[in-house]
N, C-alpha and C positions, 0 to 999 in steps of 0.2 A: 846604848842607843835608846832602848825603851824609855829610860827616863827622860831623855830629851823629847821624845814624842809625846809623852804624857804631859810634860811641861808645856809644849806647844799647843796641845789640845785644850789645856786649861786656859791658856792665853786666847785662843780662838773663841772659847765659851764665854770668857769675860768681855771680850770685844763685841761678840754678838749681843750680849746682854746690854752693854753700854750703847750700842747702836739702836736697840729697841727703845731704850729709855730716852735717848736723844730724840728720837722721831716722835713718840708719843707725847714728850714734853714740848716739843717745839710746835706740834700741830694740835695741841690740845685746845679745847674751848674753855679757857679759864677766866672766872670773873672773880675779882677781889670784893669780899663782903665785909670782913672784919680784921681785926689784928691777928686773929688765930690763922689766917691765910697768909701771913706775911712771909714766912720761910718758902712756901710754895711759889708766892709772887717773885721772891728773889731768884729762885731756880728757874722759873719760866722766862724772866727777863734776861737771865745770863745766857741761856740757851738760844733764845731769839737774837741776842746781840752777837753771838759767835756765828760766824758764817758757814762753818762746816764741822764735821765730827772730829777731824784732826785737832782743830782748835779747842773744841769741848773737852776731848780726851786729854789734854795736857793740864787740866786743872789740878 
């Protein structure tokens, strides 16, 4: 039983981290300046295109 609780806690921690990452990326003030920012641009556009966290988490 303790193993299941630890596993669930790990899932909750991961979910919380993903939620924070989603919100900071979605509402960040991102400006594209050069090709070095391309990966960040792809992530920001992907997050903004998805309507909610459930869609983002299925990546």
